[in-house]
C-alpha positions as CSV (number, residue, x, y, z in Angstrom):
1,M,11.3,-5.2,-9.0
2,R,12.2,-8.7,-10.1
3,D,11.4,-10.1,-6.7
4,F,7.9,-8.5,-6.7
5,L,7.3,-9.6,-10.3
6,G,8.1,-13.2,-9.2
7,K,5.5,-13.0,-6.5
8,M,2.5,-11.1,-7.8
9,P,0.9,-9.7,-11.0
10,S,2.7,-6.9,-12.9
11,A,0.2,-4.2,-11.8
12,H,0.6,-5.1,-8.2
13,A,4.4,-5.5,-8.5
14,L,4.7,-1.9,-9.9
15,V,3.0,-0.3,-6.9
16,R,4.7,-2.5,-4.3
17,T,8.1,-1.7,-5.7
18,I,7.5,2.0,-5.4
19,E,6.2,1.6,-1.9
20,Y,9.2,-0.5,-1.0
21,L,11.5,2.2,-2.3
22,L,9.7,4.8,-0.3
23,L,9.4,3.0,3.0
24,S,13.0,1.6,2.9
25,R,14.4,5.1,3.3
26,Y,13.3,5.3,6.9
27,E,14.6,3.8,10.2
28,Y,12.3,1.8,12.3
29,S,13.4,1.8,15.9
30,P,12.2,-1.3,17.8
31,P,9.9,-2.5,19.0
32,V,8.1,-2.4,15.6
33,M,4.6,-3.3,14.6
34,D,3.2,-3.9,11.1
35,I,-0.6,-3.2,10.9
36,G,-2.3,-5.1,8.1
37,C,0.7,-7.3,7.5
38,G,-1.1,-9.6,5.0
39,D,0.8,-12.7,4.1
40,G,4.0,-11.1,5.5
41,F,5.9,-10.9,2.2
42,F,6.1,-7.1,2.0
43,G,7.1,-6.5,5.6
44,S,9.7,-9.4,5.6
45,Y,11.1,-8.0,2.3
46,L,11.3,-4.5,3.7
47,F,13.3,-5.6,6.8
48,K,15.4,-8.5,5.3
49,D,18.6,-6.4,4.9
50,R,18.3,-4.6,8.2
51,N,19.2,-7.5,10.5
52,Q,15.9,-6.8,12.1
53,I,12.8,-8.8,12.8
54,I,9.4,-7.1,13.0
55,D,8.1,-7.6,16.6
56,L,4.4,-7.8,15.8
57,G,2.3,-8.2,12.7
58,V,-1.5,-7.8,12.8
59,D,-4.0,-8.8,10.2
60,L,-7.7,-9.6,10.4
61,N,-7.5,-12.4,7.7
62,L,-6.7,-15.7,9.3
63,R,-5.3,-17.3,6.1
64,R,-3.0,-14.3,5.4
65,A,-1.9,-14.2,9.0
66,Q,-0.9,-17.8,9.0
67,K,1.3,-17.2,5.9
68,A,2.9,-14.2,7.7
69,K,3.6,-16.4,10.7
70,N,5.4,-18.9,8.4
71,S,7.4,-16.1,6.6
72,G,10.0,-15.9,9.4
73,G,9.9,-12.1,9.3
74,Y,7.9,-11.6,12.5
75,R,8.3,-12.5,16.2
76,E,4.6,-12.7,16.7
77,I,1.4,-12.5,14.5
78,L,-2.0,-11.6,15.9
79,T,-5.3,-12.1,14.1
80,C,-7.4,-9.2,15.4
81,N,-9.1,-5.9,14.6
82,A,-6.6,-3.0,14.2
83,S,-8.8,-1.0,16.6
84,D,-8.4,-3.5,19.4
85,I,-4.9,-4.9,19.6
86,P,-4.2,-6.7,22.9
87,Y,-0.9,-5.0,23.8
88,P,0.0,-2.6,26.6
89,D,0.0,1.2,26.2
90,A,3.1,2.9,24.8
91,H,4.8,-0.4,23.8
92,F,6.0,0.4,20.3
93,Q,8.6,2.9,19.1
94,S,7.7,2.4,15.4
95,I,4.5,1.3,13.7
96,F,4.1,1.1,9.9
97,S,1.5,-0.1,7.4
98,N,1.4,-0.4,3.6
99,C,-1.8,0.4,1.7
100,V,-4.1,-0.5,4.6
101,F,-6.1,2.6,5.6
102,E,-7.9,3.2,2.3
103,H,-9.7,-0.1,3.2
104,M,-10.8,0.8,6.7
105,P,-14.1,2.6,7.3
106,N,-13.3,3.2,11.1
107,L,-10.2,5.4,10.6
108,V,-10.2,7.4,13.8
109,E,-10.8,4.4,16.0
110,V,-7.7,2.7,14.5
111,F,-5.6,5.9,14.7
112,M,-6.6,6.2,18.4
113,E,-5.4,2.6,18.9
114,I,-2.1,3.4,17.2
115,R,-1.7,6.5,19.4
116,R,-2.3,4.3,22.5
117,L,0.3,1.8,21.4
118,L,3.0,4.3,20.4
119,K,5.6,5.5,22.9
120,P,5.7,9.3,23.2
121,G,7.6,10.6,20.2
122,G,7.2,7.3,18.4
123,N,6.6,7.3,14.6
124,Y,3.8,5.9,12.6
125,I,4.8,5.6,8.9
126,F,2.2,4.5,6.4
127,T,1.2,4.6,2.7
128,T,-2.3,5.1,1.5
129,H,-4.5,6.7,-1.2
130,S,-4.8,10.4,-1.9
131,N,-7.7,12.4,-3.3
132,Y,-6.1,12.2,-6.7
133,Y,-6.3,8.4,-6.9
134,N,-9.5,8.1,-8.9
135,D,-8.7,11.1,-11.2
136,Y,-5.4,9.6,-12.3
137,L,-6.8,6.2,-13.5
138,S,-6.1,6.1,-17.2
139,T,-9.7,4.8,-18.0
140,V,-11.2,7.7,-16.1
141,R,-9.1,10.3,-17.9
142,F,-9.9,8.7,-21.2
143,L,-13.7,8.6,-20.6
144,R,-13.7,12.2,-19.3
145,R,-11.8,13.4,-22.5
146,L,-14.7,11.8,-24.4
147,K,-17.2,13.7,-22.2
148,C,-18.4,10.3,-20.9
149,N,-18.5,11.5,-17.3
150,S,-21.2,9.0,-16.2
151,L,-19.2,6.1,-17.5
152,A,-16.1,7.5,-15.7
153,S,-18.1,7.6,-12.5
154,L,-19.2,4.0,-12.9
155,Y,-15.6,2.9,-13.5
156,I,-14.5,4.7,-10.3
157,K,-17.3,2.9,-8.4
158,F,-16.3,-0.4,-9.9
159,I,-12.6,0.0,-8.9
160,N,-13.4,1.2,-5.4
161,A,-15.9,-1.7,-4.9
162,M,-13.5,-4.3,-6.3
163,F,-10.6,-3.2,-4.1
164,K,-12.7,-2.1,-1.1
165,H,-11.5,1.5,-1.1
166,F,-13.3,3.6,1.5
167,N,-10.8,6.5,1.8
168,C,-9.1,8.5,-0.9
169,L,-8.4,11.6,1.0
170,S,-6.3,14.8,0.7
171,P,-3.4,15.3,3.0
172,E,-5.4,17.9,4.9
173,E,-8.3,15.4,5.4
174,W,-5.8,12.7,6.6
175,Q,-4.3,15.3,9.0
176,K,-7.6,16.1,10.5
177,K,-8.3,12.4,11.3
178,L,-4.8,11.9,12.7
179,N,-5.1,15.0,14.9
180,K,-8.5,13.9,16.2
181,A,-6.8,10.7,17.4
182,G,-3.9,12.6,19.0
183,L,-1.4,12.1,16.3
184,A,0.6,14.9,14.6
185,L,1.3,14.7,10.8
186,V,5.0,15.6,10.4
187,H,5.7,14.7,6.8
188,Y,3.9,13.6,3.6
189,E,4.7,13.1,0.0
190,Y,2.9,11.9,-3.1
191,Y,3.6,8.9,-5.3
192,L,1.7,7.1,-8.1
193,G,1.4,10.1,-10.5
194,P,-0.7,10.1,-13.7
195,S,1.8,8.1,-15.7
196,T,2.4,5.4,-13.0
197,L,-1.2,5.0,-11.9
198,G,-2.3,5.1,-15.6
199,A,0.1,2.2,-16.3
200,W,-1.4,0.3,-13.3
201,D,-4.8,0.8,-14.8
202,H,-3.6,-0.4,-18.2
203,L,-2.1,-3.5,-16.7
204,L,-5.2,-4.3,-14.6
205,P,-7.0,-6.4,-17.3
206,L,-3.9,-8.7,-17.5
207,A,-4.0,-9.1,-13.7
208,A,-7.7,-9.5,-13.4
209,P,-7.7,-13.4,-13.2
210,S,-5.0,-13.2,-10.5
211,Y,-6.9,-10.7,-8.4
212,I,-10.1,-12.7,-8.7
213,W,-8.3,-15.9,-7.7
214,Y,-6.5,-14.2,-4.8
215,A,-9.9,-13.0,-3.4
216,I,-10.9,-16.7,-3.4
217,S,-7.8,-18.5,-2.4
218,Q,-5.3,-15.8,-1.0
219,R,-2.9,-17.0,-3.8
220,Y,-2.1,-15.3,-7.1
221,T,-2.0,-17.1,-10.4
222,L,0.9,-15.8,-12.4
223,L,2.6,-15.8,-15.7
224,P,5.7,-17.9,-15.4
225,R,8.2,-15.9,-13.5
226,A,10.8,-15.6,-16.2
227,M,8.2,-14.5,-18.7
228,A,6.8,-11.8,-16.5
229,Q,10.3,-10.4,-15.8
230,L,11.2,-10.5,-19.5
231,I,8.1,-8.6,-20.6
232,F,7.6,-6.1,-17.8
233,H,10.8,-5.6,-15.8
234,R,12.5,-2.7,-17.7
235,Y,9.3,-0.9,-18.4
236,L,8.1,-1.0,-14.8
237,C,11.5,0.0,-13.4
238,R,11.4,3.2,-15.5
239,L,7.9,4.0,-14.0
240,A,9.1,3.2,-10.5
241,E,11.9,5.7,-10.7
242,L,9.6,8.6,-11.7
243,K,9.5,11.6,-9.3
244,E,5.9,12.8,-8.7
245,S,4.7,16.2,-7.6
246,T,1.2,14.9,-7.0
247,G,-0.1,11.3,-7.1
248,G,-2.8,8.9,-6.2
249,G,-0.7,7.6,-3.3
250,L,0.5,9.3,-0.1
251,L,3.4,8.4,2.1
252,M,2.8,9.9,5.6
253,I,4.6,10.1,8.9
254,A,2.8,10.9,12.1
255,Q,4.0,11.1,15.7
256,R,2.3,10.6,19.0
257,K,1.7,14.0,20.5
């Protein structure tokens, strides 16, 4: 948690810490590809203790891709669309992505490209949003308790527009799209339950200037690192350790059929 708090706003650090804890449980047999690698910080951090370098990172944003290239965690970085990656068929044994597919309107096209690039029996491990995401936002729950359903709907539209969320789907809906592309869903689990996603929503106003500046410059403005760690570290660690039966996030594992 401390490393994430030193790199990004507290709301973002909470979610990334949970996703790191989830994704770090799995093995990633090489060759490995990271789809939507961003600036490379998360992928590099995930693999830093594995004595393993990620073979390929892909991101559509040129500035983020350049940062990933400089991170030292990747053999190669490509700036291209995830539905058209210039690599040969059946090249990768493992592909992963962290919170990418809720932002993509062309899901099946990208899943088909993942299927093409995976070796038979290869794994695709990813995190994304579930159908509970909007319902578990603390502002939405508060407004609905007040019977202000129209305001709750407006807030949902605002959040989804701000963060470019196109897909908040149930496991069954994700499974259908994976199956359509020739991928089999073999495991899923929820994270970001009401308490955790509610805390993210509460912290969002504090992070708003950083998110706005990041959209402009691809850099976060932060509280001084020591101050952020002092204020938020213990509280966010407790939230990150919660076990969730349902949640606004999904970790999913699919295999090439």
